[in-house]
Residue frames relative to the residue before (quaternion, step in Angstrom):
aa qw qx qy qz dx dy dz
M 1.0000 0.0000 0.0000 0.0000 0.00 0.00 0.00
A 0.4563 -0.6964 0.4811 0.2745 3.53 -0.87 0.95
S 0.5412 -0.6268 0.4460 0.3395 3.57 -1.11 0.61
D 0.5441 -0.6375 0.4453 0.3152 3.52 -1.14 0.69
P 0.3999 -0.7486 0.4779 0.2265 3.63 -0.57 1.15
V 0.6243 0.5318 -0.3495 0.4531 3.59 1.03 -0.70
R 0.6427 0.5168 -0.3179 0.4678 3.58 0.99 -0.85
K 0.6300 0.5380 -0.3350 0.4488 3.58 0.94 -0.85
L 0.6949 0.4645 -0.2804 0.4719 3.59 0.86 -0.89
R 0.6281 0.5173 -0.3259 0.4812 3.64 1.03 -0.75
E 0.6208 0.5427 -0.3513 0.4435 3.63 0.98 -0.71
L 0.6665 0.4806 -0.2975 0.4861 3.59 1.21 -0.47
G 0.5921 -0.5855 0.3577 0.4227 3.57 1.30 0.02
I 0.4934 0.6300 -0.4596 0.3852 3.62 1.17 0.19
V 0.3453 -0.6917 0.5931 0.2249 3.57 -0.97 0.93
V 0.0600 -0.7971 0.6007 0.0140 3.59 -0.55 1.14
E 0.3119 -0.7696 0.5317 0.1663 3.51 -0.53 1.24
E 0.5151 -0.6491 0.4633 0.3141 3.56 -1.12 0.72
S 0.2073 0.7460 -0.5969 0.2104 3.50 -0.82 1.15
Q 0.4330 -0.6877 0.5050 0.2906 3.62 -0.71 0.95
E 0.6558 0.5299 -0.3136 0.4369 3.60 0.93 -0.84
L 0.6543 0.5123 -0.2936 0.4725 3.52 1.01 -0.89
R 0.6603 0.5037 -0.3093 0.4634 3.55 0.90 -0.96
H 0.6477 0.5324 -0.3180 0.4427 3.54 0.94 -0.87
A 0.6505 0.5097 -0.3125 0.4683 3.59 0.92 -0.90
L 0.6778 0.4892 -0.2996 0.4598 3.61 0.92 -0.86
E 0.6743 0.4665 -0.2989 0.4882 3.62 0.99 -0.78
E 0.6746 0.5008 -0.3083 0.4461 3.62 0.98 -0.72
H 0.7959 0.2088 -0.0864 0.5617 3.61 1.02 -0.75
S 0.2250 -0.8144 0.5272 0.0911 3.60 0.02 1.32
E 0.6014 0.5653 -0.3495 0.4435 3.54 1.17 -0.59
L 0.5848 0.5674 -0.3684 0.4476 3.56 1.14 -0.56
V 0.6057 0.5541 -0.3349 0.4625 3.60 1.03 -0.77
E 0.6877 0.4802 -0.2788 0.4677 3.55 0.80 -1.02
L 0.6613 0.5025 -0.3196 0.4560 3.62 0.95 -0.76
L 0.6418 0.5063 -0.3209 0.4783 3.52 1.07 -0.76
R 0.6008 0.5466 -0.3570 0.4613 3.61 1.08 -0.69
W 0.6779 0.4905 -0.2901 0.4644 3.59 0.96 -0.94
A 0.6650 0.4940 -0.3110 0.4659 3.56 0.94 -0.87
A 0.6273 0.5246 -0.3261 0.4743 3.62 0.99 -0.77
A 0.6604 0.4991 -0.3187 0.4617 3.61 0.83 -0.86
L 0.6182 0.5437 -0.3338 0.4592 3.60 1.00 -0.79
V 0.6951 0.4803 -0.2800 0.4558 3.54 0.83 -1.03
V 0.6929 0.4795 -0.2827 0.4583 3.59 0.83 -1.00
N 0.6026 0.5553 -0.3596 0.4464 3.57 1.09 -0.64
R 0.7076 0.4257 -0.2447 0.5081 3.63 1.01 -0.73
L 0.8034 0.1450 -0.0231 0.5771 3.53 1.02 -0.87
P 0.1336 -0.8371 0.5203 0.1029 3.62 0.28 1.15
M 0.6429 0.5280 -0.3253 0.4495 3.63 1.19 -0.48
A 0.4912 0.6997 -0.4197 0.3048 3.62 1.24 -0.14
T 0.2517 -0.7086 0.6328 0.1845 3.55 -1.20 0.51
L 0.1694 -0.7892 0.5865 0.0665 3.63 -0.90 0.95
I 0.0174 -0.7941 0.6067 -0.0335 3.53 -0.77 1.08
L 0.1702 -0.7697 0.6098 0.0825 3.54 -0.82 1.06
R 0.0924 0.8014 -0.5804 0.1108 3.53 -0.71 1.14
W 0.4601 -0.6317 0.5440 0.3056 3.56 -1.30 0.35
Y 0.1992 -0.7996 0.5616 0.0747 3.56 -0.61 1.20
V 0.0657 -0.7671 0.6379 0.0183 3.57 -0.93 0.94
D 0.3342 -0.7400 0.5506 0.1938 3.52 -0.65 1.16
P 0.3843 -0.7593 0.4780 0.2176 3.57 -0.62 1.12
E 0.7248 0.4364 -0.2494 0.4712 3.60 1.18 -0.43
V 0.7505 0.3253 -0.1920 0.5423 3.64 1.14 -0.36
S 0.3601 -0.7467 0.5209 0.2035 3.57 -0.42 1.22
G 0.8293 0.2291 -0.1931 0.4717 3.54 -0.93 1.00
D 0.5650 0.5799 -0.3999 0.4296 3.54 1.27 -0.07
E 0.2604 0.7579 -0.5372 0.2632 3.55 0.07 1.40
Y 0.1903 0.7836 -0.5720 0.1502 3.57 -1.00 0.78
P 0.5687 -0.5756 0.4398 0.3897 3.61 -1.21 0.27
V 0.0605 -0.7631 0.6397 0.0701 3.52 -1.15 0.61
L 0.2551 -0.7256 0.6217 0.1479 3.53 -1.12 0.83
L 0.1851 -0.8034 0.5618 0.0687 3.54 -0.26 1.31
V 0.1552 -0.7490 0.6382 0.0869 3.58 -1.02 0.91
R 0.0030 -0.7947 0.6064 -0.0277 3.52 -0.79 1.04
L 0.2288 -0.7469 0.6135 0.1160 3.50 -1.21 0.71
P 0.5902 -0.5689 0.4253 0.3836 3.62 -1.20 0.45
S 0.7774 0.0091 0.0350 0.6280 3.52 1.22 -0.64
Y 0.2480 -0.7595 0.5809 0.1558 3.57 -1.16 0.60
D 0.4113 0.7682 -0.4124 0.2658 3.57 1.25 0.38
D 0.6664 0.5002 -0.3005 0.4641 3.56 1.11 -0.74
D 0.4624 -0.7177 0.4552 0.2527 3.56 -0.65 1.21
Q 0.6833 0.4815 -0.3064 0.4554 3.61 0.87 -0.94
D 0.6432 0.4985 -0.3339 0.4758 3.63 0.96 -0.76
F 0.6422 0.5247 -0.3339 0.4481 3.61 0.99 -0.75
I 0.6384 0.4998 -0.3384 0.4776 3.60 0.97 -0.77
R 0.6438 0.4957 -0.3335 0.4782 3.64 0.92 -0.80
F 0.6088 0.5717 -0.3262 0.4428 3.55 1.09 -0.78
L 0.6804 0.4679 -0.2755 0.4921 3.59 0.83 -0.94
E 0.6699 0.4867 -0.3218 0.4591 3.61 0.91 -0.83
A 0.6328 0.5360 -0.3265 0.4535 3.55 1.06 -0.81
I 0.6460 0.5011 -0.3208 0.4781 3.60 0.90 -0.79
R 0.6341 0.5220 -0.3248 0.4690 3.60 0.93 -0.90
D 0.7041 0.4655 -0.2771 0.4590 3.62 0.77 -0.98
A 0.6166 0.5277 -0.3505 0.4673 3.58 1.03 -0.75
N 0.6707 0.4877 -0.3191 0.4589 3.62 0.94 -0.75
Q 0.5877 0.5440 -0.3814 0.4617 3.60 1.13 -0.42
V 0.6225 0.5095 -0.3228 0.4987 3.58 1.08 -0.76
L 0.7259 0.4592 -0.2520 0.4457 3.61 0.79 -1.00
A 0.5033 0.6808 -0.4070 0.3430 3.58 1.22 -0.32
S 0.6862 0.4563 -0.2866 0.4886 3.58 1.15 -0.48
S 0.3877 0.7245 -0.4849 0.2994 3.60 1.20 0.24
P 0.5141 -0.6399 0.4768 0.3145 3.58 -1.14 0.64
V 0.7512 0.2438 -0.1809 0.5861 3.60 1.27 -0.27
W 0.5927 -0.5528 0.4271 0.4010 3.58 -1.15 0.53
V 0.1422 0.7520 -0.6345 0.1083 3.57 -0.94 1.02
L 0.1458 -0.8175 0.5565 0.0276 3.53 -0.96 0.83
A 0.2383 -0.6956 0.6554 0.1726 3.55 -1.10 0.80
T 0.1577 0.7818 -0.5803 0.1649 3.56 -0.78 1.01
T 0.3284 -0.7152 0.5628 0.2530 3.53 -1.27 -0.44
D 0.2512 -0.7188 0.6189 0.1928 3.49 -1.34 0.30
F 0.4208 -0.7320 0.4085 0.3466 3.52 1.47 0.13
G 0.2889 0.7237 -0.5533 0.2943 3.57 1.11 0.71
V 0.5189 -0.6375 0.4765 0.3118 3.55 -1.26 0.30
G 0.2084 -0.8125 0.5394 0.0738 3.53 -0.78 1.09
R 0.8176 0.3066 -0.2274 0.4310 3.54 -1.47 0.12
D 0.8665 -0.0013 0.0318 0.4982 3.55 -0.40 -1.22
G 0.5281 0.6537 -0.3959 0.3701 3.58 1.32 -0.06
E 0.6385 -0.5648 0.3745 0.3646 3.57 -1.19 0.44
N 0.7601 0.4130 -0.2218 0.4499 3.62 0.96 -0.69
R 0.1871 0.8394 -0.5000 0.1017 3.64 1.19 0.40
N 0.8253 0.1937 -0.0869 0.5233 3.60 0.70 -0.93
D 0.1977 0.8026 -0.5305 0.1882 3.57 1.15 0.63
A 0.2446 -0.7971 0.5408 0.1107 3.56 -0.62 1.14
G 0.4603 0.6920 -0.4430 0.3362 3.60 1.24 -0.07
D 0.4240 -0.6926 0.5202 0.2643 3.53 -1.07 0.75
T 0.0320 -0.8282 0.5592 -0.0203 3.53 -0.25 1.28
G 0.6043 -0.5583 0.3526 0.4458 3.58 1.25 0.28
I 0.2766 -0.7522 0.5750 0.1648 3.53 -1.30 0.21
M 0.1995 -0.7551 0.6110 0.1297 3.52 -1.19 0.45
G 0.5007 -0.6788 0.4513 0.2914 3.59 -0.84 1.01
G 0.5830 -0.6021 0.4403 0.3220 3.51 -1.25 0.65
A 0.6587 -0.5314 0.3732 0.3802 3.55 -1.31 0.39
């Protein structure tokens, strides 16, 4: 029996939201799991305080525009140097994810991560493309 891709990602500290579409994409494309692991390691190496959330994004305005997103959240966005590293980490994670067999995006919704109150907020606050 193949190992559970969601469990693999959660073991790395990634919050993986429950979604049949997301689970199907991860099970169908094992290389996606490995790319997400590399992208996550890259982000956490630069930003140990970051929270990573993998969710299935559905564009409310474009029918059929659905894909996994790796949200990167910080406890605060106030420190200029952390913010620059944040943007660079998202950019570099997207370079890793560009070789994925399915469209996947590292981005942020500027939610509060780790010690913040909204760490696991499941509400759709929109997304913003990486730098």
